[in-house]
FIGUNU-74899 format. One record per residue: residue in three letters; z, x, y negated of N, C-alpha, C, O, CB in turn. Coordinates in steps of 0.02 Angstrom, whole numbers, plus 50000, padded with zeros to 5 digits. Atoms other than C-alpha are relative to their C-alpha. Glycine has a CB too. Layout:
ALAZXYZXYZXYZXYZXY ...
//
This chain:
MET500344993250002496674876849506500005002549927499814999049881499234999750029 ALA499984997250065496924888749362499315001049973498845002750009500375006350000 LYS500674999150032495524889649235499865007249988500305010949966499964996449933 LEU500174993150008494604905949230499855001449925499484997849893499405001950045 THR500174998450066494604914549063499315003149993499005005150042500515004449974 LYS500684996750009492994921248983499985007050025499475009150052499805000149928 ARG500004992749968493514939349031499954999750076499575003650105500695004049981 LEU500015000449926493804934349213499324998250027499085000650078500514995050025 LYS500705002049981492124925949218499505005149992499015005350029499784994249961 GLU500464994150010491244941249153500155005050057499705008150084500105003549927 ILE499814995449950492204951549277499694998150068499415002450103500765000350005 GLN500355002249936491604941149427499245000649997498945001050050500174992650017 LYS500734999149996489784942849372499855007550011499315009350036499654997549933 ILE500114992649993489964961849373500265003350070499945007350104500385003649937 ALA499654996949943491144966049513500134995250059500384989650048500665002849976 ASN499935004449938491194958849695500645002750036500645008450058499325000450051 ALA499374997949969492974959749766499945000550073500365003750103500544995449984 GLU500134999449933492254957749941499555005550019499525006950079499764994050022 LYS500474994849981490974971649936500385006850010500945007649987499445000749944 ILE499734993149991491334989649986499545004949960498935005049966500045002150079 TYR500394995950047490835002649857500145007650019500645009250052500204998249920 SER499834992750007490685022049846500475000949943500584996449904499385004449989 VAL499494999050055491955030149729499604999549936499834996449888500405007150005 GLN500385000350060490565032449603499824993349977499894991749917499425003650008 GLU500195007250016489965014349609500594996349972500564993149920499734996250063 ALA499395003750023491725007449595500215001849933500344997349893500575001250045 VAL499804997450065492175018749446499534997449947499764995049895500015007850000 THR500475002850043490595013649361500064992749979499994990949921499405000950030 LEU499865006950016490944995449378500624998949960500624995249912500054996150061 LEU499375000550040492734997349319499935001549925500254998549882500525004850027 LYS500164998350071492045005449161499634994349966499724993249906499585006549996 LYS500435004850027490834991249137500344993449985500184990149936499454998950043 VAL499665006650007492014976149159500374999349934500575004549908500494998850058 PRO499705000450062492794969049001500735001950007501045000450057499924993149972 HIS499304997949991494484976448968500444997349944500214994949891500055007950001 VAL499475002550052496084971648875499985005449946499615010449946500794999150034 LYS499954995550062496574979948712500315006750006500185011249967500384996749948 PHE499654993449986497644993848783499605004150045499165001550079500714999050031 ASN500374996049951497035008948880500295000150070500775003550087499965006749977 GLU499755001949939497215002949053500065006550047499675011250041499554994450029 THR499994994749947497785014649199499604998450058499674992950086500675001450024 VAL500435001149935496525016649344500495002050060500765007550061499285005050001 GLU499574999149945497535015049505499654999850066499174996050077500534995149999 ILE500304999949932497155019249686500554997750050501124999950046499745007450020 SER499565003049952497975009549830499795001650072499225000850092500034992549989 PHE500184998049929498105015350012500434995750041501024994950028500115007750017 ASN499615003149951498585005050158499935004550064499375005650086499774992550012 LEU499994995049952499065017050297500254997950071500674993550078500405005349973 GLY499795001549934499265016650485500595004950021500575008750070499405000650048 ALA499324996549989501045024150473500554995349996500534990849954500145005549949 ASP499445004249995502635015750513500615002749954500955007449974500214999450076 PRO499484997450040503875018250368500694999850026501135003350001499994996849941 LYS499385000549969505285013250475500165006050050500725006750075500024993550035 GLN499904993949955505055028950579500055006149957499595007549919499405000950051 SER499894994150038505715044450501499515005550006499395009349959500625002450016 ASP500544994849987504405055550579499334997849982498845001349995499985002150071 GLN500675001950021503005045050507500024998649922499574995349895499764993650040 MET499975000650069503585045650327499445004149967499345009849987500675001949975 VAL500534996450028502125050850216500245000749921500354995749886499274996150013 ARG499764998450071502655059050047499735007349983499585011450027500864999649994 GLY500234993450024502115073949942499885000049927500044995249891499375002050036 THR500204999350072501525080149775499335002749994499075005850040500475004349962 LEU500694997250003499855084449706499875000849915500194997749873499414994450042 MET500204998950068499045090549541499324996349990498814997550023499965007849984 LEU500655003050016497755079249467499565004749956499805006649903500114993249964 PRO500434994950037496305090949401499954998149924499985002349879499245000350031 ASN500075002350065496115080049248500594996149967500504992449919499434996150000 GLY499435003050028497885074149218500034992850011499584990050043500055001549931 THR499855006849990498575056849214499804995849932499714989749933500784999350018 GLY500155003350065498165052949029500604997049971500554993449921499474994850007 LYS499375003250026499965048049003500465006049974500495011350004500394995450060 LYS499504994850027501235058048899500614999250038500924993950040500164999249922 VAL499425000249951502585062249016500625003049970500625008849949499835003950065 LYS499344997550025504385063948958500355003050058500475000050111500434994449968 VAL499644996349948505265076849056500725001249980500855003449924499675006650014 LEU499324999050003507135077649077500255005950051500125005850111500344993350014 VAL499784994349963507945093949135500775000650003501085000849950499695006249970 LEU499314999349990509725095649209500135006850018499915008750073500264995350050 CYS499864993249991510345113449196500575002549954500824999149910499395003849990 LYS499464996750038511625125149126499785007149975499375010550006500645000550045 GLY500044992950021511655141349024499275001949976498934998149941500235004950061 GLU500654997350025510065152048996499424996450026498894996449994499935007250018 ALA500555004349973508995140649111499814995049950499224993049949500214996450065 ALA500255005250048508975128348973499485002449955499064998449933500554997549958 ASN500544997050041507885139848870499304999650031498804998249997500155007249988 GLN500645000649966506535140149000499744993149997499144992249988500075002250071 ALA500255006950000506455121249005499774998249929499254995049921500554995050025 LYS500165001850067506435119748817499315002949975498904999749943500565002449955 VAL500624996350019505065132548793499394996850033498854996250004500045007650022 ALA500585003549957503995123748931499834993249971499314990449986500234998950078 GLY500195006850030504105107548828500404994350021500234988750004499314998450015 ALA499585005449977505475097448911500254995949937500424998849885500615002850043 GLU499775004250059505975082848796500784999750001501094999149948499694992450004 TYR499295000549996507765082348859500305005650044500085006650100500214993250025 VAL499714993749960508805097548918500804999149994501074998549939499735007949966 GLY499234999950004510665096948961500314999550068499975000250119500264994049956 GLY499615000349944512015094849086500414993850014500154988450028500415005249997 ASP499555005849993513555083849102499874994349950499964988449963500725002449993 ASP500125005850048513075074948939499464995650016499494989650003499885002449933 LEU500565004249981511415069249004500174995650060499984989850063499395004350014 ILE499795003649940512155064249172500404993749978500254988350003500435004750047 ALA499575005150026513475053449079499524994849965499624988849976500545003049949 LYS500485004550032512055045748975499634995850047499594989750040499545003649960 ILE500425003149946510995041549124500464994550035500274988750044499735005850055 SER499535004549972512525033849207500164993549963500324988349993500595003450009 SER499895005550045512735022349058499394995649993499424990549958500225002649934 GLY500585003850003510955015849080499445002249963498944998649955500144994249979 TRP500574997450042509875026748977499485002950046499615007450086500245005549948 MET500554997649958508145029049057499375001749968498845000549997499864995250048 ASP500554999150038506975034848924499635006950019499535011349977500214999649929 PHE500374993749975506055048349033499614997850062499684992450090500525006350018 ASP500505001849949504715049449165500155004450064500045002250120499255001349973 VAL499894994949945505215064949273500705003149987500915004449930499415006050000 VAL499394996550006506875072549312500005006050044499865005550104500574995750015 ILE500014993949963507035090849363500695003049989500995002649935499415004949977 SER499364997049999508595099949407500055006550028499715007750077500434996050033 SER499834993949970509215117549440500444998850059500834994050059500325004449951 PRO499605001449937510015119149614500734999949989501094996350025499855005150053 ASP499265000250009511755122649544500254993649968500854992649965500225005849958 MET499815006350027511755105549460499994994250050500204988750034499574998449942 MET500175005649956511335095349613500694996550029500684990750049499545002850061 ARG499425003649979513165092149663500184994549950500394989149971500585004750009 ASP499865005150046513395082649500499414995049991499524989149976500175003149935 VAL500595004550000511605075649500500054994850051499874989150039499375003750010 GLY499945004749943511965067749666500384993449979500274988250010500375003650060 LYS499635006150022513105055249577499534994849970499704988949962500565001849948 LEU500545004650032511505047849500499524996850051499064993150034499555004249950 GLY500435002549947510755043749669499814992549992499234990549991500345001050065 LYS500115007450002510985025049655499574997849937499234992749938500704996249999 VAL500375001750061510205025049479499225002550004498734998949993500375003549938 LEU500644997250001508755037249501499604999250063498984999350061500055006849984 GLY500325001049937508395034649684499524994050007498954995050030500514999350050 PRO500425005749992507685017049678499414999949949498964995749956500424993949994 ARG500544998750049506555022549529499565005950024499065007649992500305001649930 GLY500444993849983505855037549624500125006149955499685010449950499254998249995 LEU499934994150044506625049749502500525004750023500695009349985500154997949930 MET499504995449973507915058349609499735006850009499245007250045500264997550063 PRO500284993349988507605077449603500035001550070500514999550102500355005349961 ASN500024998149931507115084449772499635006550011499075007649986499694994550041 PRO500384993149991506705101949828499314999450032498885003550019500435005050045 LYS500675001049971505235095149932499454998549952498864999649966500034994650049 THR500555001650049504335089349776499985005149942499595004549894500094992749971 GLY499964995250050504785104149674500404998149938500365001349885499345001749981 THR499635001750062505935095349558500735002550004501135000949959499994992249988 VAL499364996149999507495105649616499795006950009499575008850063500514997950058 THR500294993549995507045123149573500395004449945500735002049900499194999749987 ASN499694995350053507655139049477499415001549951499545003949896500315007350035 ASP500554998950039505905140349407499814993949959499294990849966499455002250041 LEU500055006450043506165126549278499354999849953499034994749943500654999349952 GLY500594999450045504795132649161499384997650033499024993550005499915007149978 ARG500595002049966503455130849291500034992550022499524989150022499915004650060 ALA499905006749975504125114249355499834995049938499504989849946500774999150029 VAL500135004350067504055106949171499255000549987498944995349977500435002949931 THR500714999550015502305113549143499574995650050499134991950029499775007450003 GLU500365003649954501675106249305500104992049992499634988350004500215002350068 ALA499955006650006502415089449270499674997149937499484991349935500684998550004 LYS500385001650055501635089449097499274999650012498924995649981500135004649951 ALA500674999649992499995093949164499664994550049499054993850054499885006850024 GLY500265004949957499845079749291500245000450066499964996950108499335000350002 LYS499715000149933500875083749443500324993550014500734991249974500515005650009 ILE499725006449987501325067549525500264999950077500035003950119499444994349986 GLU499715000549935502295062749680499774993550035499704988550000500765000349994 PHE500205006549962501755049549814500474999550057500725004550083499245000050027 LYS499545001649945502785040949946499844992950028499744987949992500765000549975 LEU500165006249964502465027750075500564994549988501154995849997499925001550078 ASP499515004850011503285011450033500174995850062499894997050115499784995849945 LYS499785003549940504114998850150499474995150033499574992450087500634996149982 GLN500585004049971502484989250178499455004950028498955002550054499684995049942 GLY500464995849976501545004850225499425001549952498865003049973499774997350060 ASN500504999150045500645006950062500185005749953500765007649948499884993849965 ILE499914995150048500445020349932499574998449938498974997349943499845006750028 ASN500395001650061499955016949748500095005549956500665007749947500214993449965 ILE500044994250052499485030749622499574998749946499014996349954499775006450030 GLY500415000450059498905030749450499555006449993499805012049998500464999249938 VAL500474994049995497375042149438499605001449931499055004249930499474998750061 GLY500294998750064497025042349250499914993649959500164988349979499365003550009 LYS500085005750043496495030649110499304997950001498865002050017500215001549930 ILE500705002549997494935019549097499625003549942499015003549945499974991849993 SER500354996350047494505029748942499745006750019499345009649984500395000649947 PHE500274993849973494215045049047499254999650012498974994150018500355001650065 GLU500694999849977492445050449085500014998350073500504999650109499665006949986 GLU500085002049927491785043749253500125005750047500425004850099499304997150012 LYS499954994449958491705061249325500765002450009500975004750062499565005649972 ALA499294998050001493535064949280500394995350048500794997450089500294999649926 ILE499635004749951494145048849368499845001350070500295001650111499844992749986 CYS500204998749933493105052349523500285006150025500425006350085499305000250006 GLU499754993649976493745070349531500774998750019500995001250071499915005949943 ASN499335001249989495555064149522500074995650064500544996650103500314996849939 ILE499965004249941495205050749656499905003950065500245003050115499484994549995 ASP500104995649940494455063849773500615004250020500775005150079499415004749987 THR499404995949988496005074749752500564996450032500924999050074500255002949937 VAL499455004349972497175060449791499834998250074500274998850117500084993349957 VAL500185001049936496185055549945500105005750049500335004750105499354998149999 ASN499924994349958496175073250010500735001550015500905003750070499685005749968 ALA499304998349989498065075049984500344994850045500804996550082500375000649933 ILE499755005249955498465058550073499795002450072500225003250115499704992649982 ASN500254997949931497345064350226500435006050024500645006150081499215002249998 LYS499654994149976498255081150229500744998850015501065002850050499935005549949 ALA499305002149993499965072450224500114996150065500694994450079500204995749942 ARG499955004249939499625062850390500505003050049500435008850069499314999150035 PRO499434997549950501165064650506499595000550069499144996750086500734994250007 GLN500344998749933500665071850681500164993850045499784992350090500275007050035 THR499825005749954501555056550760499614993749994499694989450037500694998149991 THR500385005750014500375043450691499374999950051499135005350067499795000149923 LYS500535000849956498975037250809499484995149973499644990549935500264997850065 GLY500565004650024497295028650778499805001749931499985007249908500224992550002 ARG500214999550071496545026950603500615000449959501054996149963499564994049977 PHE499494998650045497715034250477499954995549934500394991549918499975007349984 ILE500155004050066496975026950312499554993850021498964994150039499595004849941 LYS500365006449980496545008950347499564996649943499034993749955500544994850022 ASN500385003250057496005003050176500165004049936500725006549928500214992349991 ILE499914996850069495785010749997499654995349950499104992949961499675007549996 ALA500315003850055495485001049838500235003049936500765006049931500194992450003 ILE499804997650069495485005649654499884993949955499464989649965499575006749975 SER500095005250045495744994849510500345002949931500645008349928500334993050029 THR499644998350060496354994849327500604995349990500684990450026499534999649939 THR499375003550007498014988249260499914992350003500264988650037500335002049935 MET500165007350006497224971049216499314998150032499064992650022499994997949923 GLY500685001049979495584972749306499964998250076500494997250107499595006449986 PRO500075001749933494844968649481500135006050047500055011850028499344997250010 GLY499984994949949495184978149641499375000450038499054995450057500554998950047 LEU500664998749964493714986049725500155004450056500495009550050499445003349954 LYS499884996349941493704991849901499475005850005498885005249986499974995250063 LEU500364993749994493085009849938499755001050069500104999250116500435005849980 ASP500264998849937491975014750079500335006450032500265011950006499265000749995 LEU499604995649969493035024650196499595005650036499815011450040500414996350045 ALA500494995649965491575032750292499755005249949499705011149967499404995750031 LYS500274995850054490885040350126500585005149977500455010649953499734995349938 LEU499424996050023492665047150089500255005050053500685009150041500584995549979 GLY499814995549946492795055950258500754999650025501055004450048499875007049975 THR499335001049982494485048150295500054999450080499564998350115500284993749963 THR499905000649929495285047850470500474994350017500614993150075500265006550028 
//
């Protein structure tokens, strides 16, 4: 049996992994437990009553976190001509066309979000095998294929995030940094829970959200009280 470190022993004294907490209680505990030296991400995990194998039960969408993610987002925009100016003015780190597509094809991945103008998608489609598995492929449904590149870049920088059901029926989303004020973390969590609830496919039956837990990158997972969150 592995020996518990001093930090883990302290965590066990403060947080009970078997107990069910309100959002406020859980966030307060996560702030209290001993942390590692870097600014950990606060993550929320959902287990849903949706079958990812059924196309009509796929759960996906985008949302804006009211207090951002706390992460500096590197945005790459694929476009041509005058559209490039919009993207640059809005703050995109990388703007280009065939040159960036070739660079990505060669293995370069130093970015967090990819946005494309519609006229570039025929060429961007060649990157499907590279960007798809990483959840970075531009998609009109998530607002990352658009002619309004300036707005898309601004939203990505401000904390717009995408969520999608994985093969195990789970969704995991970063909702900020542990250095955030408790109120800011709670507001972000409430926004995410509401977005997941609204994204429920009409074909699902029974309880949609089965379990929710929050944790930090290196910290304990704490179960949330579904009744107090008003989930269905």
